[in-house]
NUFI-991773 format. One line per 3 residues: for each residue x, y, z of C-alpha. Coordinates in steps of 0.1 Angstrom, whole numbers, plus 2048, in hexadecimal, padded with zeros to 3 digits. Layout:
<recs>
X:Y:Z  ...
</recs>
This chain:
<recs>
1D3:C2B:3F9  1DC:C31:3D7  1D4:C16:3BE
1E2:C13:39B  1CC:C06:37E  1DE:BE6:381
1D2:BE3:3A5  1F4:BEA:3B6  1FA:C03:3D1
20F:C20:3C6  222:C3C:3D7  216:C5C:3C9
227:C76:3DB  24C:C86:3DB  25F:C9E:3EC
24D:CBB:3DB  230:CB0:3EF  240:CBD:412
227:CD3:425  208:CBF:415  1F0:CA8:424
1F7:C85:41C  1EB:C5F:424  207:C45:422
209:C1F:427  229:C0F:432  236:BEF:438
231:BE2:45E  251:BE4:474  259:BC3:47B
24E:BB6:49F  239:BD7:4A3  21C:BCA:49D
20A:BAB:489  1FE:BC4:46F  20F:BC4:44D
20A:BEA:446  206:C08:459  1F6:C27:44C
1FB:C4A:458  1E7:C69:450  1F9:C8B:456
20D:CAB:448  22D:C9F:436  248:CB7:446
265:CA9:437  273:C8E:421  299:C8D:426
2B4:C75:420  29D:C59:41B  284:C60:436
265:C70:439  258:C83:456  231:C83:45A
21E:C9A:475  1FF:C8A:482  1E0:C9E:48D
1EC:C9C:4B0  20F:CAA:4A8  220:C89:4AB
23B:C83:48E  23D:C62:47D  25F:C56:46D
25C:C43:450  278:C34:43B  272:C3C:415
27B:C15:411  25B:C0C:424  243:C23:410
228:C09:400  20F:C26:3F4  209:C4B:3FA
1F5:C68:3EC  1ED:C8B:3F4  1CC:C8F:403
1B5:CAE:40C  1B6:CC2:42C  1A6:CB0:44B
17F:CB4:445  16D:CCD:45A  159:CC4:477
137:CBB:471  127:CC4:48F  12E:CE4:4A7
137:D06:499  14E:D0B:47B  170:D1A:484
190:D20:475  1B0:D19:487  1BB:D3B:484
199:D49:494  19D:D31:4AF  1C3:D39:4B5
1BB:D5F:4B8  19C:D5C:4CE  1AE:D46:4E5
1CC:D5A:4E8  1B5:D7B:4F1  1A8:D65:50E
1CC:D62:51E  1DB:D85:516  1FE:D8D:51E
209:DA8:531  223:DB0:517  227:DA9:4EE
237:DB1:4CF  236:DAA:4AD  24F:D9A:499
240:D96:476  21F:D86:479  22B:D75:496
221:D81:4BD  238:D7C:4D7  225:D7F:4F7
233:D7F:51C  220:D82:53E  238:D78:558
239:D54:551  214:D4E:55B  209:D33:543
21A:D29:523  1FC:D35:50F  207:D5C:519
22C:D57:517  230:D47:4F6  231:D53:4D2
213:D51:4BF  222:D4B:499  202:D52:483
214:D58:462  237:D65:457  24D:D73:46F
25E:D85:454  27F:D7B:456  28F:D5A:453
285:D3D:46D  2A7:D3C:480  2A8:D61:484
284:D63:48F  290:D48:4AA  2AC:D5A:4B5
297:D79:4B9  27E:D66:4D0  29B:D59:4E3
2AA:D7E:4E9  285:D8A:4F1  27D:D6E:50C
2A0:D6E:518  2A0:D95:51F  27E:D8B:535
28E:D70:547  276:D59:537  27A:D36:522
272:D3C:4FE  253:D29:4F4  240:D26:4CF
21D:D1C:4D2  214:D06:4B3  1F6:CF4:4A9
1F2:CD5:491  1D1:CBF:481  1BD:CDB:473
1C0:CEE:454  1D7:D0B:456  1EA:CFC:474
211:CFB:479  21D:CD9:472  23B:CE4:45E
246:CFF:479  243:CE2:491  25C:CCC:47E
274:CEB:47A  275:CF1:4A0  279:CCC:4A7
296:CCF:48F  2A5:CE7:4A2  2A3:CD8:4C2
283:CE9:4D1  270:CD3:4EA  24A:CCE:4E6
23A:CD0:508  217:CCE:514  202:CC4:4F4
1DD:CCA:4F9  1BD:CCE:4E4  1A7:CEB:4D8
184:CDC:4DE  166:CF0:4D2  13E:CED:4D1
121:CFD:4D1  119:D15:4F2  0F4:D0F:4F9
0F4:CE8:500  10C:CF3:518  0F8:D0C:529
0DD:CF1:529  0F2:CD9:53A  0E1:CDB:55C
0BE:CDD:567  0C6:CFD:57B  0C9:CF2:59E
0ED:CEB:59F  0F6:D0D:58C  0DF:D21:5A2
0FC:D1D:5BA  115:D2D:5A1  120:D51:5AA
12F:D64:58B  146:D82:592  15C:D96:578
178:D93:58F  18F:D74:59C  189:D7C:5C2
19D:D6B:5DD  181:D52:5DF  186:D46:5BB
1AA:D46:5BE  1AA:D31:5DD  19E:D13:5C9
1B3:D1E:5A7  1CF:D04:5A3  1EB:D1D:5A0
1F4:D29:5C2  203:D4B:5CA  1F3:D59:5AA
208:D7A:5A5  1F9:D9E:59A  206:D99:577
1F4:D77:577  1D4:D87:580  1D6:D9D:563
1D7:D80:54E  1B9:D70:55C  1A8:D90:557
1A0:D9A:57C  197:DC2:57B  192:DC1:555
176:DAE:54B  159:DC6:53A  173:DE2:536
16D:DFD:523  17C:DEE:506  166:DCD:50B
148:DE1:510  14C:DF4:4F0  14F:DD2:4DC
171:DD3:4D9  17E:DB7:4EE  175:D9A:505
164:D98:527  16E:D81:540  156:D6E:55C
162:D5B:578  14B:D3F:589  14A:D35:5AB
139:D1B:5BE  13B:D22:5E4  14A:D06:5F9
14A:D00:61F  149:D20:635  16D:D2C:635
17B:D14:61B  183:D16:5F8  166:D14:5DE
159:CF2:5D5  15E:CFB:5AF  167:D18:598
16A:D21:574  174:D3E:55A  166:D46:53B
172:D62:521  155:D70:50C  165:D7D:4EB
14A:D81:4CD  138:D62:4C4  151:D4F:4DB
150:D45:4FE  171:D35:50C  172:D1D:52B
18D:D18:540  199:D13:567  17C:CFC:56A
188:CEB:58E  174:CDA:5A8  17C:CD0:5CC
18B:CAC:5C7  172:C9E:5E2  154:CAD:5CC
15C:C9F:5A8  143:C8F:596  124:C9F:5A6
11B:CB8:58A  130:CD7:595  146:CD9:575
129:CD6:560  114:CF2:577  130:D0B:574
138:D08:54D  10D:D07:54B  10C:D2B:55F
127:D38:54E  119:D2E:52C  0F8:D41:534
10D:D5D:539  11E:D5A:518  100:D56:504
0ED:D75:517  10D:D88:509  107:D78:4E5
11E:D5E:4E5  113:D3E:4D0  133:D29:4CF
14B:D1B:4EB  170:D0F:4EC  185:D00:505
1A8:CF2:509  1AD:CCF:516  1CD:CBA:51A
1CE:C99:50A  1D5:C83:52B  1B5:C94:53B
19B:C77:533  183:C82:54F  182:CA5:541
17F:C9A:51F  163:C83:523  14F:C9F:537
156:CB8:519  14D:C9C:4FE  12E:C98:511
125:CBE:50D  12A:CBE:4E8  14E:CC9:4E4
165:CB7:4CD  189:CBE:4C5  193:CD6:4A9
1B7:CD6:4AB  1D5:CCE:4C1  1ED:CE8:4CC
211:CE5:4D9  22B:CFA:4EB  24F:CF6:4E0
26A:D03:4FB  28A:D10:4ED  2A9:CF6:4F2
2BF:CFE:512  2A3:D0E:525  28B:D00:543
268:D06:53F  246:D09:554  223:D12:554
208:D04:53F
</recs>
């Protein structure tokens, strides 16, 4: 906290600091805790009518009455990661977007409107990397019409918690009644430790393919996958002429065969895109969990990605998936930023 020359705490932020990262101390709420003060660090997204709104790293917004402020100051952006690959938010947003390619997209200024028949929010949401080129309310009206014409709910994908993320846009969407759904985190790490995760015996049973075959789909938790969904997943498109020329990602599917005639014991998907390998759809038969199958699937995919020149890895994990988070942390992954999907008011949602 900021301390004056007289030793007193002081408030050194004003309404002019909206949009900056701040650290504030407030008087604790009576009965809420035994602590006299509460500290909050995040982006100051508004200061109106005597109330400050601060968006924390995880995307949660904290309301603080101006009268409760004890101290406050502007602080530098969140410190860069000290281990693993260096990466900006924009780089990760673009590489993860290429891993879930829509079947249809359109530009609105620097925003990208994406649609894929409703299969995953990631392929059916706006990626707002920059300025839409028109006032926000007008841009959101265009977004709602564009998705409405396709029979889809309008979603905007945002991020918080890293330099260059969209706390201010999150606040503006919430002010307009957009509903935040399925907050998750982007984790990154070095690729080689993932490849070295097992001793080779478990991964010897992993079969890699460039297509999501019927056996792989039998374990995939999304049942009744449509042809549109298969296009998003990458069935038939991996190592296309674009990928082979170095202009696009390649996709690999991993399968651990199950009992004869049954669904696979485990599956996974990896998208290799330049220096990045993105992991997704790592699923294990519930009866066979905690036997190293998920690690074996990821290790086999990681070795393939290393062979193609990748050196860094990313994945997305929901905040309440404690088991997955523990496993990924053990592989050397750590959170880079949080991301969220905001749904337009008055529409129903679905997908992930």
